[in-house]
Rosetta silent file (secondary structure, phi, psi, omega in degrees, C-alpha in Angstrom):
SEQUENCE: MTTRLLSTRSLYDRAVTAFSRTERAELCDVLEDVGPEAPTLCDGWTTYDLTAHLVLRESDPLAVPGIVIPALARLTDRGMRRLKAAHDYPTLVDRLRNGPPAWSPMGWPKLEPAMNTMEFFVHHEDVLRAVDPLARRELPARSQGTLWAGIKAQGKTLARRCPTGLRLVRTDKDASTTVKDGQPVVTVRALPAEITLYLFGRGAVADVEIDGPADALQRLSSSDFSV
SCORE:     score description
SCORE:     0.000 S_00000001
   1 L     0.000  -41.753 -179.048   23.681  -69.096  -63.206 S_00000001
   2 H   -64.492  -42.126  179.337   23.070  -66.058  -65.471 S_00000001
   3 H   -59.505  -39.899 -178.355   24.211  -67.960  -68.547 S_00000001
   4 H   -66.746  -44.506  176.868   21.846  -70.778  -67.666 S_00000001
   5 H   -59.135  -47.677 -178.428   18.878  -68.384  -67.214 S_00000001
   6 H   -61.011  -42.283  179.556   19.576  -66.737  -70.506 S_00000001
   7 H   -65.451  -41.885  179.245   19.810  -70.066  -72.225 S_00000001
   8 H   -63.456  -41.314 -176.029   16.521  -71.245  -70.701 S_00000001
   9 H   -70.218  -36.920 -178.759   14.801  -67.989  -71.777 S_00000001
  10 H   -67.071  -38.874  178.049   16.146  -68.292  -75.272 S_00000001
  11 H   -62.126  -41.714 -178.063   14.838  -71.871  -75.528 S_00000001
  12 H   -66.420  -43.629  179.820   11.429  -70.704  -74.273 S_00000001
  13 H   -58.052  -39.992  178.471   11.284  -67.847  -76.769 S_00000001
  14 H   -65.332  -39.724 -179.561   12.046  -70.225  -79.586 S_00000001
  15 H   -66.228  -39.825 -178.875    9.360  -72.667  -78.414 S_00000001
  16 H   -65.673  -46.811  178.531    6.779  -69.913  -78.233 S_00000001
  17 H   -58.959  -43.972  179.527    7.706  -68.595  -81.674 S_00000001
  18 H   -62.839  -39.287 -179.302    7.562  -72.075  -83.168 S_00000001
  19 H   -65.602  -43.778 -177.711    4.157  -72.721  -81.662 S_00000001
  20 H   -63.938  -38.661  177.912    2.694  -69.476  -83.007 S_00000001
  21 H   -65.576  -36.831 -179.191    4.079  -70.172  -86.440 S_00000001
  22 H   -69.306  -40.916  176.333    2.824  -73.759  -86.447 S_00000001
  23 H   -58.874  -38.707  179.023   -0.627  -72.507  -85.382 S_00000001
  24 H   -64.878  -47.772 -177.162   -0.610  -70.024  -88.248 S_00000001
  25 H   -64.763  -47.463 -176.068    0.294  -72.646  -90.830 S_00000001
  26 H   -70.223  -30.890  174.217   -2.124  -75.269  -89.559 S_00000001
  27 H   -62.077  -45.896  177.503   -4.982  -72.685  -89.275 S_00000001
  28 H   -60.579  -38.324  177.519   -4.356  -71.781  -92.937 S_00000001
  29 H   -61.287  -43.048 -179.803   -4.446  -75.456  -93.929 S_00000001
  30 H   -67.112  -38.761  177.262   -7.818  -75.775  -92.200 S_00000001
  31 H   -61.065  -41.080  176.552   -9.115  -72.593  -93.801 S_00000001
  32 H   -63.756  -43.099 -176.322   -8.201  -73.976  -97.182 S_00000001
  33 H   -66.441  -39.872 -172.878   -9.836  -77.284  -96.493 S_00000001
  34 H   -87.719  -22.298  179.216  -13.192  -75.990  -95.227 S_00000001
  35 L    90.222  177.033 -169.609  -13.623  -73.086  -97.684 S_00000001
  36 L   -82.012  -12.513 -176.008  -14.888  -69.576  -97.309 S_00000001
  37 L  -106.183    9.343 -177.324  -18.458  -70.353  -96.077 S_00000001
  38 L   -73.731  157.124  177.366  -17.762  -72.650  -93.169 S_00000001
  39 E   -76.347  164.251  170.216  -18.964  -71.562  -89.692 S_00000001
  40 L  -136.314  172.556  173.838  -16.803  -70.322  -86.898 S_00000001
  41 L   -82.797   -1.682  175.403  -17.328  -69.733  -83.146 S_00000001
  42 L   -81.545  117.215 -172.380  -17.039  -65.997  -83.762 S_00000001
  43 L   -49.602  114.578  176.221  -20.671  -64.864  -83.723 S_00000001
  44 L    82.333    1.438  179.433  -21.949  -64.338  -87.223 S_00000001
  45 L   -98.447  137.363  164.700  -18.578  -64.857  -88.951 S_00000001
  46 E   -88.197  177.910  173.953  -17.772  -67.325  -91.665 S_00000001
  47 H   -63.804  -28.873  173.105  -14.229  -68.421  -92.313 S_00000001
  48 H   -63.237  -41.979  177.437  -13.972  -65.716  -94.940 S_00000001
  49 H   -62.076  -47.026 -178.389  -14.812  -63.082  -92.331 S_00000001
  50 H   -59.777  -42.000 -172.997  -12.288  -64.604  -89.893 S_00000001
  51 H   -71.380  -40.470  175.222   -9.540  -64.748  -92.406 S_00000001
  52 H   -59.324  -43.471  178.749  -10.200  -61.037  -93.384 S_00000001
  53 H   -56.745  -48.396 -176.205  -10.070  -60.159  -89.632 S_00000001
  54 H   -68.633  -36.780  173.963   -6.714  -61.812  -89.174 S_00000001
  55 H   -64.483  -41.241 -178.541   -5.214  -60.265  -92.281 S_00000001
  56 H   -63.462  -43.987 -178.972   -6.516  -56.871  -91.201 S_00000001
  57 H   -61.974  -23.856  178.849   -5.018  -56.916  -87.735 S_00000001
  58 H   -93.680   -9.788 -168.840   -1.606  -57.543  -89.276 S_00000001
  59 H  -131.173   -7.353 -178.171   -1.767  -55.026  -92.156 S_00000001
  60 L  -137.736   89.609 -178.523   -3.908  -52.073  -91.046 S_00000001
  61 L   -58.452  -22.953  179.047   -2.995  -50.407  -87.716 S_00000001
  62 L   -72.714  -24.844  177.688   -5.916  -47.954  -87.979 S_00000001
  63 L   -84.937  -20.402 -175.276   -8.313  -50.865  -87.767 S_00000001
  64 L   -57.361  -44.217 -174.702   -6.745  -52.619  -84.758 S_00000001
  65 H   -60.331  -29.044  178.399   -8.342  -50.460  -82.006 S_00000001
  66 H   -66.609  -13.281  178.910  -11.775  -51.580  -83.237 S_00000001
  67 H   -73.872  -34.759 -179.380  -10.898  -55.109  -82.346 S_00000001
  68 H  -114.287  -10.700  177.530  -10.793  -54.366  -78.655 S_00000001
  69 L  -114.891  106.837 -176.719  -12.766  -51.101  -78.314 S_00000001
  70 H   -48.811  -38.877 -175.660  -16.468  -51.656  -79.168 S_00000001
  71 H   -59.020  -25.603 -177.779  -17.030  -47.981  -79.935 S_00000001
  72 H  -104.220    9.332 -177.001  -14.502  -48.246  -82.778 S_00000001
  73 H   -58.715  -24.687  179.251  -15.720  -51.618  -84.111 S_00000001
  74 H   -64.075  -31.478  178.695  -17.098  -49.960  -87.238 S_00000001
  75 H   -64.309  -40.782  177.197  -13.525  -49.258  -88.341 S_00000001
  76 H   -70.897  -43.295 -179.376  -12.637  -52.926  -88.205 S_00000001
  77 H   -64.591  -36.399  172.857  -15.822  -53.988  -89.875 S_00000001
  78 H   -61.191  -42.387  176.171  -15.212  -51.487  -92.690 S_00000001
  79 H   -64.035  -39.366  175.982  -11.735  -52.796  -93.145 S_00000001
  80 H   -64.553  -41.475  176.223  -12.862  -56.325  -93.287 S_00000001
  81 H   -61.780  -36.410 -177.973  -15.467  -55.452  -95.919 S_00000001
  82 H   -71.615  -36.732  175.283  -12.884  -53.645  -97.918 S_00000001
  83 H   -65.831  -44.066  178.990  -10.537  -56.643  -97.857 S_00000001
  84 H   -65.599  -33.248  179.883  -13.245  -59.003  -98.862 S_00000001
  85 H   -73.920  -28.370 -176.449  -14.282  -56.782 -101.732 S_00000001
  86 H   -92.165  -20.863 -175.059  -10.735  -56.447 -102.996 S_00000001
  87 L  -134.438  137.573  173.164   -9.511  -60.060 -102.499 S_00000001
  88 L   -75.255  169.198 -173.645  -10.996  -63.474 -102.966 S_00000001
  89 H   -59.083  -49.760 -176.836  -10.781  -66.000 -100.177 S_00000001
  90 H   -59.777  -33.528 -179.953   -7.718  -68.035 -101.437 S_00000001
  91 H   -68.451  -38.206  177.626   -5.721  -64.699 -101.736 S_00000001
  92 H   -66.978  -40.535  178.438   -6.515  -63.773  -98.178 S_00000001
  93 H   -62.176  -43.377  177.552   -5.614  -67.207  -96.866 S_00000001
  94 H   -60.110  -42.200  179.038   -2.289  -66.882  -98.745 S_00000001
  95 H   -59.622  -44.651 -178.831   -1.659  -63.446  -97.228 S_00000001
  96 H   -61.865  -47.885 -176.012   -2.315  -64.833  -93.767 S_00000001
  97 H   -61.739  -36.262 -176.280   -0.027  -67.784  -94.365 S_00000001
  98 H   -77.181  -10.462  177.517    2.811  -65.545  -95.630 S_00000001
  99 L    87.446  174.064 -175.812    2.694  -63.390  -92.491 S_00000001
 100 L   -73.486  165.180  175.528    2.463  -59.663  -91.936 S_00000001
 101 L   -61.379  157.117 -171.803    4.259  -56.949  -93.857 S_00000001
 102 L   -63.036  -29.260 -176.941    7.838  -56.363  -92.775 S_00000001
 103 L   -77.420  -19.221 -171.771    6.796  -52.998  -91.130 S_00000001
 104 L   -72.429  127.072  174.848    3.974  -54.573  -89.053 S_00000001
 105 H   -57.975  -21.980  176.981    4.721  -54.975  -85.286 S_00000001
 106 H   -57.307  -24.820 -175.173    2.734  -58.259  -85.595 S_00000001
 107 H  -107.023   -3.563 -179.590    5.805  -59.770  -87.241 S_00000001
 108 L   -63.789  132.888 -171.659    8.565  -58.256  -85.140 S_00000001
 109 L   -55.804  -34.099 -178.565   10.567  -61.079  -83.469 S_00000001
 110 L   -82.021  -17.178 -174.525   10.172  -59.734  -79.992 S_00000001
 111 L  -108.357  -30.751 -172.912    6.452  -59.042  -80.261 S_00000001
 112 H   -49.499  -53.434 -177.536    5.215  -61.825  -82.648 S_00000001
 113 H   -60.265  -39.513 -178.283    4.821  -64.607  -80.122 S_00000001
 114 H   -68.961  -32.871 -178.115    3.035  -62.468  -77.593 S_00000001
 115 H   -83.733  -24.775 -169.591    0.633  -61.031  -80.205 S_00000001
 116 H  -113.652  -24.772 -174.209   -0.048  -64.215  -82.133 S_00000001
 117 H   -54.052  -59.956  177.280    0.324  -67.355  -80.036 S_00000001
 118 H   -68.624  -33.678 -177.182   -3.020  -67.311  -78.259 S_00000001
 119 H   -63.050  -48.550 -177.405   -4.731  -65.478  -81.073 S_00000001
 120 H   -72.791  -35.059 -179.115   -4.021  -68.188  -83.646 S_00000001
 121 H   -65.140  -47.594 -177.169   -4.583  -71.073  -81.292 S_00000001
 122 H   -60.941  -47.352 -179.532   -8.082  -69.687  -80.352 S_00000001
 123 H   -67.794  -33.077  174.485   -9.054  -68.939  -83.929 S_00000001
 124 H   -57.899  -49.666  178.731   -7.775  -72.374  -85.023 S_00000001
 125 H   -66.862  -30.885  175.121  -10.158  -73.879  -82.524 S_00000001
 126 H   -56.860  -42.715  175.817  -12.914  -71.531  -83.614 S_00000001
 127 H   -71.607  -50.883 -175.560  -12.889  -73.241  -86.985 S_00000001
 128 H   -58.385  -51.373 -173.479  -12.294  -76.779  -85.868 S_00000001
 129 H   -75.723  -25.058  174.662  -14.975  -76.846  -83.197 S_00000001
 130 H   -74.693  -40.480 -178.015  -17.577  -74.995  -85.203 S_00000001
 131 H   -71.138  -41.645  177.791  -17.191  -77.384  -88.179 S_00000001
 132 L  -138.357  104.083 -172.754  -17.098  -80.414  -85.788 S_00000001
 133 L   -59.387  -21.637  179.715  -18.260  -79.812  -82.179 S_00000001
 134 L   -93.711    1.016 -176.834  -16.461  -82.989  -81.008 S_00000001
 135 L   -66.620  132.730  176.526  -13.140  -82.087  -82.559 S_00000001
 136 L  -143.729  127.755  179.281  -10.362  -82.095  -80.078 S_00000001
 137 L   -93.706  146.381  171.770   -6.555  -81.909  -80.711 S_00000001
 138 L   -95.593   98.410  179.596   -4.022  -83.600  -78.437 S_00000001
 139 L   -80.377  144.539  175.485   -1.416  -80.892  -78.015 S_00000001
 140 L   -67.856  158.271 -175.174    2.100  -81.843  -76.912 S_00000001
 141 H   -58.155  -36.237  178.525    3.169  -80.924  -73.448 S_00000001
 142 H   -59.023  -41.902  178.622    5.385  -78.084  -74.735 S_00000001
 143 H   -65.348  -41.730 -179.805    2.398  -76.428  -76.421 S_00000001
 144 H   -61.948  -44.174 -179.876    0.265  -76.765  -73.287 S_00000001
 145 H   -60.915  -37.926  177.472    3.121  -75.170  -71.367 S_00000001
 146 H   -61.899  -45.618  179.040    3.287  -72.267  -73.894 S_00000001
 147 H   -64.371  -38.168  177.202   -0.444  -71.627  -73.450 S_00000001
 148 H   -60.949  -41.558  176.392   -0.107  -71.750  -69.675 S_00000001
 149 H   -61.144  -39.329  178.099    2.577  -69.094  -69.849 S_00000001
 150 H   -66.705  -33.273  177.520    0.223  -66.967  -71.964 S_00000001
 151 H   -64.444  -46.049  179.868   -2.546  -67.469  -69.366 S_00000001
 152 H   -64.555  -32.877 -178.498   -0.297  -66.319  -66.616 S_00000001
 153 H   -79.927  -34.374 -173.593    0.791  -63.286  -68.676 S_00000001
 154 H  -113.317   -7.587 -170.532   -2.657  -62.248  -70.021 S_00000001
 155 H   -58.364  -40.120  178.700   -5.039  -63.856  -67.570 S_00000001
 156 H   -65.839  -35.406  173.721   -5.778  -60.805  -65.436 S_00000001
 157 H   -69.319  -41.582  179.095   -6.633  -58.814  -68.492 S_00000001
 158 H   -63.496  -34.696 -178.464   -8.785  -61.582  -69.950 S_00000001
 159 L   -96.758   17.205 -172.043  -10.598  -61.916  -66.630 S_00000001
 160 L   -63.883  -28.949 -179.191  -10.994  -58.233  -65.898 S_00000001
 161 L   -90.706   -0.572 -177.322  -14.833  -58.443  -66.275 S_00000001
 162 L   -62.456  132.536 -176.524  -15.207  -61.559  -64.109 S_00000001
 163 L   -85.996    2.600  177.857  -17.682  -60.795  -61.268 S_00000001
 164 L  -135.015  169.584  166.421  -15.989  -63.192  -58.814 S_00000001
 165 E   -63.032  148.012 -172.561  -12.577  -64.188  -57.768 S_00000001
 166 E  -137.063  119.785  176.426  -11.107  -66.658  -60.401 S_00000001
 167 E  -117.063  134.305  178.669   -8.476  -69.324  -59.756 S_00000001
 168 E  -115.861  132.993 -177.933   -7.244  -71.502  -62.594 S_00000001
 169 E  -121.717  127.774  174.680   -5.791  -74.945  -62.119 S_00000001
 170 E   -89.669  139.292 -172.734   -4.090  -76.945  -64.889 S_00000001
 171 L   -91.413   -9.740  176.296   -4.857  -80.611  -64.708 S_00000001
 172 L   -95.563   -3.335  178.287   -1.741  -81.937  -66.348 S_00000001
 173 L  -145.255  163.402  174.921    0.618  -80.351  -63.840 S_00000001
 174 L   -85.739   79.529 -176.788    0.661  -79.261  -60.212 S_00000001
 175 E  -151.118  146.550  178.438    0.162  -75.578  -61.055 S_00000001
 176 E  -153.291  161.197  176.640   -2.396  -72.860  -60.488 S_00000001
 177 E  -150.616  142.609  176.187   -2.757  -69.119  -60.800 S_00000001
 178 E   -96.473  118.870 -175.510   -5.279  -66.560  -59.533 S_00000001
 179 E  -106.961   -6.021  176.274   -6.309  -64.139  -62.382 S_00000001
 180 E  -149.966  117.157  176.389   -8.988  -62.249  -60.478 S_00000001
 181 L   -79.391  153.476  179.005   -8.871  -61.446  -56.780 S_00000001
 182 L   137.631  172.555 -177.319  -12.105  -61.227  -54.767 S_00000001
 183 L  -126.821  140.441   -4.041  -14.694  -63.230  -52.917 S_00000001
 184 L   -73.524  167.007 -178.527  -16.303  -65.639  -53.508 S_00000001
 185 E  -104.836  130.405  171.845  -13.723  -67.550  -55.523 S_00000001
 186 E  -105.203  135.870  177.773  -14.559  -69.836  -58.500 S_00000001
 187 E  -110.202  131.375  176.944  -11.996  -72.414  -59.573 S_00000001
 188 E  -113.459  119.770 -177.421  -11.649  -73.554  -63.169 S_00000001
 189 E  -117.180  132.901  179.806   -9.733  -76.819  -63.775 S_00000001
 190 E  -176.579 -178.891  166.909   -8.658  -78.034  -67.149 S_00000001
 191 L   -70.109  153.868  177.902   -5.766  -78.406  -69.567 S_00000001
 192 H   -55.847  -40.245 -178.891   -4.202  -75.021  -70.489 S_00000001
 193 H   -55.776  -47.003 -178.004   -5.676  -75.257  -74.004 S_00000001
 194 H   -72.030  -33.494  175.360   -9.224  -75.470  -72.587 S_00000001
 195 H   -67.298  -33.537  176.716   -8.629  -72.756  -70.051 S_00000001
 196 H   -60.810  -45.006 -179.192   -7.410  -70.490  -72.849 S_00000001
 197 H   -65.736  -34.352  179.645  -10.660  -71.064  -74.780 S_00000001
 198 H   -63.948  -46.801 -173.022  -12.652  -70.446  -71.538 S_00000001
 199 H   -71.678  -22.747  176.750  -10.890  -67.098  -70.870 S_00000001
 200 L   -88.828   15.413  174.420  -11.420  -66.065  -74.593 S_00000001
 201 L    84.841   15.874 -177.746  -15.150  -66.445  -74.208 S_00000001
 202 L  -107.735   34.593 -177.989  -15.457  -69.999  -75.595 S_00000001
 203 L   -60.608  -29.422  178.428  -16.781  -71.456  -72.406 S_00000001
 204 L   -62.395  -24.201 -178.198  -19.629  -73.222  -74.232 S_00000001
 205 L  -117.097   -2.600 -178.534  -17.096  -75.495  -76.044 S_00000001
 206 L   -86.840  135.537  178.933  -14.281  -75.613  -73.548 S_00000001
 207 L   -82.231   83.909 -175.447  -13.775  -78.826  -71.554 S_00000001
 208 L  -125.110  152.215  169.768  -13.481  -77.326  -68.137 S_00000001
 209 E  -106.075  124.180 -177.748  -14.530  -78.190  -64.550 S_00000001
 210 E  -118.044  125.987  179.328  -15.942  -75.163  -62.622 S_00000001
 211 E  -128.559  145.274  175.225  -16.360  -75.230  -58.876 S_00000001
 212 L   164.403  174.932  175.285  -17.538  -72.618  -56.409 S_00000001
 213 L   -55.423  145.958 -175.961  -20.517  -71.375  -54.406 S_00000001
 214 H   -54.987  -44.197 -178.752  -23.830  -71.551  -56.228 S_00000001
 215 H   -65.887  -35.162  176.107  -24.369  -67.847  -56.238 S_00000001
 216 H   -65.837  -41.037  179.344  -20.862  -67.269  -57.639 S_00000001
 217 H   -66.577  -30.999  178.844  -21.402  -69.758  -60.335 S_00000001
 218 H   -70.157  -42.538  177.557  -24.670  -68.082  -61.268 S_00000001
 219 H   -66.009  -40.110  179.387  -22.968  -64.725  -61.515 S_00000001
 220 H   -64.136  -41.668 -176.001  -20.133  -66.155  -63.513 S_00000001
 221 H   -62.358  -19.169 -177.777  -22.473  -67.858  -66.003 S_00000001
 222 L  -104.100    5.848  179.110  -23.933  -64.490  -66.958 S_00000001
 223 L   -88.246  160.940 -176.788  -20.597  -62.721  -67.424 S_00000001
 224 L  -115.604  112.760 -179.930  -19.005  -61.932  -70.725 S_00000001
 225 L  -102.256    4.271 -170.151  -15.458  -63.112  -71.347 S_00000001
 226 L   -58.987  143.114  175.582  -15.661  -62.738  -75.138 S_00000001
 227 L  -133.791    0.000    0.000  -12.689  -61.437  -77.035 S_00000001
């Protein structure tokens, strides 16, 4: 039994790693195709800004806190401006494609999938859906499963500011998870890919069904899930 569990875990780890690497490569392909001035779903950012952001998070640990702590955002902004001043867009895309420096935790085998899988998926969609609002990818079942595992692992953190209870239901499988306790409860139903976008503050473009009491839906509509 132990051997079987270890083997299953090993297969899962490889699947997650493969997905994060595929998303990195495909995101870089899209960035090359659309060029540096294309829009993204990140407020006020072009693809040049987004690429600088992704390179920065892998190469400058001093700038990383500003990504998640608003009071330190100026450090991240300064780092992005510095990168753009020093490197043209194709160079930054190449750096992103080639991965982080060897010393960066973002590239360590045990951490890379957890750090990058959802990050690259969401930013891939940030470009695709900003350039074409109707763009939708048909992800394979394994990729949907990988995103669902990420939702279960990170969902409580992502939903920490949710003003209601929040239950998530994936529509391709008989599976659900509660990421925020409390009453009243709002239920979000969708494919894991769309739920991921919703939790990362892309509710305006995520194909989700949301059910719950009217007052809860009103409170939820004014909450900020942005990451």
